[in-house]
NUFI-468607 format. One record per atom (N, C-alpha, C, CB): x, y, z; residue in three letters. Coordinates in steps of 0.05 Angstrom, whole numbers, plus 5000, padded with zeros to 4 digits. Glycine has a CB too. Layout:
! NUFI-468607
XYZALA;...
This chain:
! NUFI-468607
247245319022MET;248945368999MET;247245428974MET;250845128993MET;247945628959THR;246445718936THR;247145538912THR;247046008930THR;245145418900PRO;245645248876PRO;246245428852PRO;243245068870PRO;247445308831PRO;247845458806PRO;245145548794PRO;249345278785PRO;245345768780ILE;242945888768ILE;243345928738ILE;242246168782ILE;241245868723ILE;241245918694ILE;238646078688ILE;241445658677ILE;238846288673CYS;236546448666CYS;235646388637CYS;237046748669CYS;233146338633ILE;231946318607ILE;230846588600ILE;229846078605ILE;232046718581VAL;231246998575VAL;230247018546VAL;233647188579VAL;229047238540GLY;228047298513GLY;226047518514GLY;226847048500GLY;225447628491LYS;223447838490LYS;220747718495LYS;223547978462LYS;218747898500LYS;216047808505LYS;215047638482LYS;214148058509LYS;213547428489LYS;212347238469LYS;214447088453LYS;210547398451LYS;216947058463SER;218946918448SER;218846618452SER;221747018456SER;217446528473GLY;217146238478GLY;218746148502GLY;218046088454GLY;219446328520LYS;220946248544LYS;219546038561LYS;221546498562LYS;217046078567THR;215645888584THR;215345618569THR;212845998591THR;214645628544THR;214445388528THR;217045228528THR;213545448499THR;219245368525PHE;221845228525PHE;222445118552PHE;224045418516PHE;221745268573MET;222245158600MET;220644908605MET;221545378621MET;218144898594GLU;216544658597GLU;217844418583GLU;213744708585GLU;219544458564LYS;221044248551LYS;223644188565LYS;221644318522LYS;224944388575LEU;227544368588LEU;227344228615LEU;228844638592LEU;225444298632LEU;225244188659LEU;225043888659LEU;222844308673LEU;223343758643PRO;223243468643PRO;225943338635PRO;221043368625PRO;227343468617GLU;230043358608GLU;232043378631GLU;231043518584GLU;232043588646LEU;233843618669LEU;233043408690LEU;233643898681LEU;230443378695ARG;229543178715ARG;230242898707ARG;226443208719ARG;230042838680ALA;230742568670ALA;233642508675ALA;230042548640ALA;235342718677MET;238142678682MET;238742648712MET;239742918671MET;236642668728GLY;236842638757GLY;237542898771GLY;238942438763GLY;237243128758ILE;237843388770ILE;235443488785ILE;238743588748ILE;235843568810SER;233743688826SER;233543978819SER;234243638857SER;231244068809VAL;230944338798VAL;228844498812VAL;230344318768VAL;229444748817GLY;227444948826GLY;227245168805GLY;228245058854GLY;224945298804THR;224645508784THR;223745768798THR;222645428763THR;224445988785VAL;223646258793VAL;222646398768VAL;225946418807VAL;220246518770LYS;219146678748LYS;219346968756LYS;216146598741LYS;220747128741HIS;220947408746HIS;218547558736HIS;223547528734HIS;217347728752ASP;215047888744ASP;215848178750ASP;212447808759ASP;216048338729ALA;216848618731ALA;214748788745ALA;217448728704ALA;212348678748HIS;210148818760HIS;209348678786HIS;207648838741HIS;207648798801SER;206648668825SER;204748448817SER;205248878844SER;204448248834PHE;202648028828PHE;201147948853PHE;204147788815PHE;198947808850GLU;197447698872GLU;197147398868GLU;194647828874GLU;197947238888MET;197746958887MET;195146858901MET;200146818900MET;194646978924ASP;192246888939ASP;189847058930ASP;192746908969ASP;187546918929ARG;185147058919ARG;183547158943ARG;183446858902ARG;182047368937GLU;180247498957GLU;178447278968GLU;178647728944GLU;178247288995GLY;176547099009GLY;177846849019GLY;174247028991GLY;180146779006LYS;181646539016LYS;182846609043LYS;183846448995LYS;183346399059ASP;184446449086ASP;187146599085ASP;184846179100ASP;188846519066SER;191446659065SER;191146949058SER;193246519043SER;189247019041TRP;188647299034TRP;187547439059TRP;186647319011TRP;185847309074ARG;184747429098ARG;186847479119ARG;182447249110ARG;188747289122HIS;190947329140HIS;192547579132HIS;192847079141HIS;193247599106ARG;194747829097ARG;193248089100ARG;195547789067ARG;190748089094GLU;189048329097GLU;188848409126GLU;186248279085GLU;189048219144ALA;188848279173ALA;191548379184ALA;188048029188ALA;193648379168GLY;196248489177GLY;198648319177GLY;195848589204GLY;198348059171ALA;200647889169ALA;202447969146ALA;199847589166ALA;205047999151GLU;206948079130GLU;208147829116GLU;209148249142GLU;207947599129THR;208747349117THR;206547139122THR;211547249129THR;205747009102VAL;203646799104VAL;204746549091VAL;200946899091VAL;204546319105VAL;205246069094VAL;202845889094VAL;207645939110VAL;202445759071VAL;200345549069VAL;201845289067VAL;198345599044VAL;201245099085SER;202744849086SER;200844619085SER;204444839111SER;201544409070SER;200044159068SER;202143929068SER;198244149043SER;201243679069PRO;203143459068PRO;204743449042PRO;201643199071PRO;203843579021GLU;205243558995GLU;206443828985GLU;203443458975GLU;205544058995ARG;206344308985ARG;206644519007ARG;204444408963ARG;208244719001LEU;208544949019LEU;208645199001LEU;211144919037LEU;207145399008ALA;207145648993ALA;207645879012ALA;204445688977ALA;209246069004LEU;210046289021LEU;209246549006LEU;213046289027LEU;207946729020ILE;207246989010ILE;208447179030ILE;204147039006ILE;210347339021LYS;211847509040LYS;212047799029LYS;214647399045LYS;211347989045GLN;211648269038GLN;214548339039GLN;209948449057GLN;215648469019VAL;218448549019VAL;218748849016VAL;220048398997VAL;220848959026GLU;221449239024GLU;222549318997GLU;223349329047GLU;223949128984ARG;225149178958ARG;225148908943ARG;228049288961ARG;225448928917GLU;225548688901GLU;228148538909GLU;225548748871GLU;227848278914GLN;230148108920GLN;231648048895GLN;229247848935GLN;234348028897THR;235847938873THR;235347638869THR;238847998877THR;235947548845LEU;235647268839LEU;237347098857LEU;236347218809LEU;239747188863GLU;241547048881GLU;240447028909GLU;244347178881GLU;239247248919GLU;237947238945GLU;235647038946GLU;237047518953GLU;234047038926VAL;231846848925VAL;232846558924VAL;230046898900VAL;234846508908ALA;236046238905ALA;237246148932ALA;238146228883ALA;238646328945GLU;239946258971GLU;237846198992GLU;241746488980GLU;235746368993GLU;233746329014GLU;231946089010GLU;232146579017GLU;231246028985PHE;229145838981PHE;229945578966PHE;226945958966PHE;232345568954PHE;233045338938PHE;235545198946PHE;233345428910PHE;236345218971GLY;238745088980GLY;238644778978GLY;239245159008GLY;236244668976ASP;235844378974ASP;235744288945ASP;233344298990ASP;236344458926ARG;236244378898ARG;239044398885ARG;234244568882ARG;239444248864GLN;241944248850GLN;242244478830GLN;242343978836GLN;239944578821LEU;239944778800LEU;237444948802LEU;240044648771LEU;237745208797VAL;235445388795VAL;235245488766VAL;235645628815VAL;232945458754VAL;232345558727VAL;230445788730VAL;231245328708VAL;231346018722ALA;229746268725ALA;228646348698ALA;231346488738ALA;226146428697GLU;225046538673GLU;225146838675GLU;222146438668GLU;226746968658GLY;227147248660GLY;229847318673GLY;224847388675GLY;229947538686TYR;232447638700TYR;234647698679TYR;233347428720TYR;233947818657PHE;235947888637PHE;238248058648PHE;234648028613PHE;237648228667ARG;239648408678ARG;241348288700ARG;238248658689ARG;240748038708SER;242347908729SER;245047828718SER;240847658740SER;246847748736ASP;249547658729ASP;249647358724ASP;251447728751ASP;247347218726ALA;247346928722ALA;247646868692ALA;244646808733ALA;248746628686PRO;248846548658PRO;246146518645PRO;250346278655PRO;245946568619LYS;243346578606LYS;243246408581LYS;242746868599LYS;240846308576VAL;240146178550VAL;237846358539VAL;239245878553VAL;238346468515GLU;236246638504GLU;234546478484GLU;237446878489GLU;231946518486VAL;230046398467VAL;229146618448VAL;227546278482VAL;229546568422HIS;228846768402HIS;227346638379HIS;231446908391HIS;224946738374ARG;223346648351ARG;223146868331ARG;220546558361ARG;223846808306SER;223947018286SER;221147128279SER;225246908261SER;219046958283ASP;216347068277ASP;215347248299ASP;214446828273ASP;216647258322ALA;215847438344ALA;217447698344ALA;216147288370ALA;220047678337HIS;221847908338HIS;223947888317HIS;223147928366HIS;224748118306ALA;226748128285ALA;229548078296ALA;226748398271ALA;230048168321HIS;232748138332HIS;232648038361HIS;234248418332HIS;234547868369PRO;234547778397PRO;235647988416PRO;236247518399PRO;235547928441LEU;236748108462LEU;239848108460LEU;235848018490LEU;240947868455CYS;243847838455CYS;244847808426CYS;244747598472CYS;247247908421ASP;248547878395ASP;251547878399ASP;247648098376ASP;252947888378ARG;255947868379ARG;257148098396ARG;257047868351ARG;255748308400GLY;256848538415GLY;256448518445GLY;255648778405GLY;254548378455ASN;254048378484ASN;253948098497ASN;251448518490ASN;254747888482GLU;254447618492GLU;256147568517GLU;255247428470GLU;258447688519ASP;260147648543ASP;259047798567ASP;263047748537ASP;258248048563ALA;257248208585ALA;254648088596ALA;256648498575ALA;253047978579LYS;250447858588LYS;250747568597LYS;248447878565LYS;253147458595ARG;253747178603ARG;252046978588ARG;253347138633ARG;251747028562LEU;250246848545LEU;251546578542LEU;249746968517LEU;250146368550LEU;251146098548LEU;250445968521LEU;250145918571LEU;247946018512ALA;247045908487ALA;244646058477ALA;246345608491ALA;244046008451MET;241646128438MET;239845908429MET;242546318414MET;237245928435VAL;235245738426VAL;233545898406VAL;233445628449VAL;233645808380THR;232445978360THR;231645818335THR;234446198352THR;230145938318ASP;229345818293ASP;230845938269ASP;226345848289ASP;232746128274VAL;234346258253VAL;237246278263VAL;233146538245VAL;239046308244ALA;241846348251ALA;242246618264ALA;243646318227ALA;243546628287VAL;244046878302VAL;247046878309VAL;242246898327VAL;248447088302ASP;251247098306ASP;251847188335ASP;252547298286ASP;252246998352THR;252947058380THR;255546938388THR;250746958399THR;256646758372GLY;259146618379GLY;258646408401GLY;261146818389GLY;256146348406ARG;255346148426ARG;253845918413ARG;253546278448ARG;253745688426PRO;252245468414PRO;249345548408PRO;252345218433PRO;248245438386MET;245545488378MET;244045218379MET;245245618350MET;241545238388PHE;239844998390PHE;237145068378PHE;239444898419PHE;235744868366GLY;233144908356GLY;231144948379GLY;232244678339GLY;228745048372LEU;226745108392LEU;225744858407LEU;224345248379LEU;226144628395ASP;225344378408ASP;227644218420ASP;223844208388ASP;230044318419ASP;232444168428ASP;233044218458ASP;234844248412ASP;231044158474ALA;231444188503ALA;233443988514ALA;228744158518ALA;233543758502LYS;235543558511LYS;238343648507LYS;235143288495LYS;238943778484GLY;241543888480GLY;242244118499GLY;241743998451GLY;240344288505VAL;240844508524VAL;241244388552VAL;238444708524VAL;239644188559ALA;239944058586ALA;242843948589ALA;237843838590ALA;243843818568ALA;246543708569ALA;248543928571ALA;247143538544ALA;248244148557LEU;250044378559LEU;250044498587LEU;249244588538LEU;247644528598VAL;247444638625VAL;248744448645VAL;244444678633VAL;248244188643ALA;249443998661ALA;252544008660ALA;248443718655ALA;253544028636ARG;256544048633ARG;257544318642ARG;257343998604ARG;256244528633GLY;257344798638GLY;256944908666GLY;256044988619GLY;254744838679LEU;254144938705LEU;254544738728LEU;251345038706LEU;254144488722LEU;254344278743LEU;256944118740LEU;251944098742LEU;258444168719GLY;261044028715GLY;260743738707GLY;262644048740GLY;258443658698TRP;258043378690TRP;259543318665TRP;255043318686TRP;260443068663VAL;261642968638VAL;259842758628VAL;264642868643VAL;259942708602ASN;258142508590ASN;258942238600ASN;258342518559ASN;257142118616SER;257741858627SER;256341628612SER;256741848656SER;255141698589GLY;253741488574GLY;250841468582GLY;255141228577GLY;250041598604MET;247241578613MET;245541758596MET;247041668643MET;246641958584TRP;245242148566TRP;247142248545TRP;243942378583TRP;246042358524SER;247742458503SER;246942738495SER;247742278479SER;
């Protein structure tokens, strides 16, 4: 079963990764099992030249798994970019929530991170908030989106919103 997905989006250098580093511990503190996906618009290399996994791939393996008692890594050649939903379904069925960095064009709900010192205007505004499925804005300035706004450090507030909005949680007094 595919878990709910939330995308953390924003323009380059807006602070998406930094905000995710704050959000993930808050979600975990609530007892939510979380997996993450980082979208890379370009090709990337995980295994380094000379490592066994690299040597296996260079020798012709189209899928390479590195497994240990604590971790498992998969490197798989694909014919086309997988959708976020396909990735979540294939790899995150054992998690309660998937938090993706990027995937602005996906149909998943989104939290946008916007820093005024990095960009004059956010990706989402009052004109496209519904089409982009904007759930909230994390920002240091007022932005007219008609959606809840949170400060750049308010990961706890965003975690509560995500838990209520995507997981159907109600405030049980365990968190606020």
